N, C-alpha and C positions, 0 to 999 in steps of 0.2 A: 043457122046451124053452126055449131061450134067447129072451129077450124081443125082442132085435134081429131075430132070424130070424123070429119070429112077426109082428113089425111089418112087416118087409119082405114077407113072404108075404101079409099082409093087404092091403097096398098093391098088390101084384101082382094078386091076385084081383079087387080092386075096379077096377083099371085094365082088366082083361079084360072084366068085366061092363059097365063104362061104355063102352068101345070098341065092344062088341057092340051095346049099346043105341043108340048114335049111328049106327053104320054100317047097322044094320037099318032105320032110318027113312029112309035116302037112297034116292030112286027110281033105277031103273036108268039113266034118261036123264042123271042128274046125276053118276053115279059116275065116268065118265071125266074130265070137267072137274075134279072134285075131286081125282082121282088126279094130274092134271098140276099142280095147285096145291100138292099136298103134297110135291112133289119137293124143295123147300127143307128141309122137315122131315126127309126121308130123308137129305139131305146132312148135316144136323146129327148124325143118328144115326151116319152113317159116320165123321164126324170124332171123335165121342165114342168109338166102338169102336176107332179107331186110337190115340187117346190112352191108352185102357185097355191096348191091346196093347203100347204102348211101355213101360208100367210093369210088365208081367207078368214075374215072376221065376221061378216054378217051372213045370214042364212042363205040368201040368194047366191052369193059368191061361193059358199061352201057346197051348195047343190051343184052349181055349174062346174066347180073344180072336181067334184066327185064324178060327174058325167065325163069330164075330160080325162080323168085318170082311167075310168072304165073303158072308154073308147081307145085310148092309147094302149092299154093292156091288151084289149082284143086285137088291135092291129099288130102288136109284137107277137102274140101267140099265133095269130093267123099266118104271119109271115114265116114263122118257124114250121108250122104245119105244112104249108105249101112247099117249103124247102125240103122237108123230110119226104113228102110224097114225090117230089121231083127226083131226089136221090134214090128212092126205091125203084124208080124206073130203070136206073142204070146198074142195079145190083144183079148179080147172076142168081137165077132161081136155083134152089137146092134140087139136086137130082136124087131121085129115089134109088136105093141100093138095088143092084141086080138080084133077081131071085136066085136062090141057091139051086144048083142042079141036083138031080136025084142021087148021084153017087157021093155027094159031099154031105158031111154031117158034123 
């Protein structure tokens, strides 16, 4: 096996294990705020996938880069949707106006 492929595969597997270890230690109450804070990282991933897509030359690399751009876009949009839903939980609900009394007109 090519040593470059083996090194890249090793880094990939170690990144998966490290990410799983870090995320599994986060309590559920902190997950949503961390997701909203990670939107900038997801934006960097999107820009990187677009740069790779711009340099794709053969059909396979174009298809894979299209998939990468699509997943990165879904990740960014999903992060902002989660953040918006989280912020809606802390907004005050609008109160309905009090009904007018009989003497007022």
